[in-house]
C-alpha positions as CSV (number, residue, x, y, z in Angstrom):
1,M,10.1,-20.7,-13.5
2,G,8.3,-19.9,-10.3
3,S,8.6,-17.0,-8.0
4,L,11.1,-17.1,-5.1
5,V,8.7,-14.7,-3.2
6,K,5.8,-16.2,-1.2
7,C,2.4,-14.5,-1.3
8,D,2.2,-12.4,1.9
9,A,-1.5,-13.3,2.3
10,C,-1.7,-17.1,1.7
11,G,2.0,-18.0,1.9
12,H,2.2,-19.8,-1.4
13,R,4.6,-19.4,-4.3
14,S,3.2,-19.1,-7.8
15,G,4.5,-19.5,-11.2
16,T,4.7,-15.7,-11.7
17,R,6.1,-12.8,-9.9
18,P,3.7,-11.5,-7.2
19,T,1.6,-8.3,-7.5
20,S,2.9,-5.4,-5.3
21,V,-0.1,-3.7,-3.6
22,Y,-0.2,-0.5,-1.6
23,W,-3.3,0.0,0.5
24,R,-4.4,3.3,2.2
25,W,-7.4,4.5,4.1
26,Q,-8.4,7.3,6.5
27,R,-9.1,6.2,10.1
28,A,-12.0,7.6,12.2
29,D,-9.4,10.0,13.9
30,M,-8.6,11.4,10.4
31,A,-5.1,9.9,10.3
32,W,-4.1,8.1,7.1
33,K,-2.9,4.5,7.2
34,G,-0.8,2.8,4.6
35,Y,0.2,-0.8,4.0
36,Y,2.2,-2.7,1.5
37,G,2.1,-6.4,0.5
38,R,2.9,-8.8,-2.3
39,L,0.0,-11.1,-3.5
40,C,0.0,-14.2,-5.7
41,P,-2.3,-14.2,-8.7
42,A,-5.1,-16.1,-6.8
43,C,-5.2,-13.6,-3.9
44,T,-5.0,-10.7,-6.4
45,A,-7.9,-12.1,-8.3
46,A,-9.9,-12.6,-5.2
47,K,-9.1,-9.4,-3.2
48,V,-7.8,-6.7,-5.5
49,L,-9.3,-7.1,-9.0
50,P,-13.0,-7.0,-7.8
51,L,-12.3,-3.6,-6.3
52,D,-11.2,-2.1,-9.7
53,V,-14.6,-0.7,-10.8
54,D,-15.2,2.3,-13.0
55,Y,-17.6,4.7,-11.2
56,S,-17.4,7.5,-13.7
57,E,-20.4,6.4,-15.9
58,G,-22.8,8.0,-13.4
59,G,-23.7,4.7,-11.6
60,S,-24.2,4.9,-7.9
61,L,-21.5,3.7,-5.4
62,T,-22.0,0.3,-3.9
63,C,-20.0,-1.8,-1.4
64,P,-17.9,-4.2,-3.5
65,Q,-18.7,-6.9,-0.9
66,C,-22.4,-6.8,-0.3
67,G,-23.7,-4.4,-3.0
68,I,-25.5,-2.2,-0.6
69,G,-25.7,1.5,-1.7
70,T,-22.9,3.6,-0.2
71,E,-23.4,6.7,-2.2
72,D,-23.9,8.9,0.9
73,D,-21.9,7.0,3.5
74,Y,-18.9,4.8,2.7
75,D,-15.5,3.9,4.2
76,A,-13.0,4.0,1.3
77,V,-10.1,1.8,0.7
78,Y,-7.6,3.1,-1.9
79,L,-5.2,0.7,-3.7
80,T,-2.3,1.1,-6.0
81,Y,-1.1,-2.2,-7.5
82,F,1.6,-3.3,-9.8
83,P,0.8,-6.5,-11.7
84,A,3.8,-8.4,-12.8
85,G,4.9,-7.3,-16.2
86,R,2.1,-4.6,-16.5
87,N,1.7,-1.0,-15.7
88,Q,0.6,0.5,-12.4
89,E,-3.2,0.3,-11.7
90,S,-5.3,1.8,-9.0
91,A,-8.7,1.2,-7.4
92,D,-11.0,3.1,-5.1
93,A,-13.4,0.9,-3.2
94,P,-16.5,2.5,-1.3
95,F,-17.1,-0.2,1.3
96,C,-19.9,-0.1,3.8
97,G,-18.7,0.1,7.3
98,V,-18.8,-3.6,8.2
99,H,-17.1,-4.8,5.0
100,A,-14.4,-1.9,5.2
101,A,-13.5,-3.2,8.7
102,E,-13.3,-6.8,7.5
103,Y,-11.2,-5.9,4.4
104,R,-8.8,-3.6,6.5
105,L,-8.5,-6.4,9.1
106,W,-7.5,-8.8,6.3
107,V,-4.9,-6.4,5.1
108,T,-3.4,-5.7,8.5
109,K,-2.9,-9.4,9.2
110,F,-0.1,-9.7,6.7
111,A,0.8,-6.4,5.1
112,R,3.7,-4.2,6.3
113,D,2.7,-0.9,7.9
114,T,4.4,1.7,5.7
115,D,3.9,4.4,8.5
116,D,6.0,2.3,10.9
117,D,9.8,1.9,10.8
118,V,9.8,-1.5,12.5
119,G,11.8,-3.8,10.3
120,A,13.3,-0.9,8.2
121,S,17.0,-0.8,7.9
122,K,18.8,1.6,10.2
123,P,21.1,4.3,8.8
124,R,24.6,3.1,8.3
125,R,25.9,6.1,10.2
126,D,24.6,9.2,11.9
127,G,23.9,12.3,9.6
128,V,26.9,14.5,8.9
129,S,26.5,18.2,8.5
130,A,27.8,20.2,5.6
131,A,30.2,22.0,8.0
132,Q,31.6,18.7,9.3
133,T,32.2,17.4,5.8
134,L,34.0,20.6,4.7
135,K,36.2,20.5,7.9
136,A,37.0,16.9,7.1
137,L,38.1,17.9,3.7
138,G,40.4,20.6,5.2
139,R,38.2,23.5,4.1
140,D,36.9,26.4,6.2
141,P,33.1,26.0,6.4
142,N,32.7,29.7,7.0
143,V,34.3,30.8,3.7
144,G,31.7,32.1,1.3
145,R,28.9,32.8,3.7
């Protein structure tokens, strides 16, 4: 049985559930940006899995795109992803400046900006205070204060 959900990046449906991916990075103005998208297995294999590198073994940091050393100067992209039927995974990618810009541009073409409420559902009603709720129930909101 194939997935009903299309890949946000390529637009194809696959035979499995898509991988949910959250991307985040810090802009030059020091503000954090976050994005969310769902990727098919092919896009996940091409754009997410190559970024999942273990840097804890003392190796130097390199750009995952071109391999240039980024130990002293990198533009990081952080990912948290949820492969279908598996546990949460994460990756930290130390891109060089050029490839960080290219990767971020790729993400922003299809992923939903999690810092923006455009497209988000609106509240069903305006907020109601505790005092209004108590009054509606026939109780005095000032009792017990």
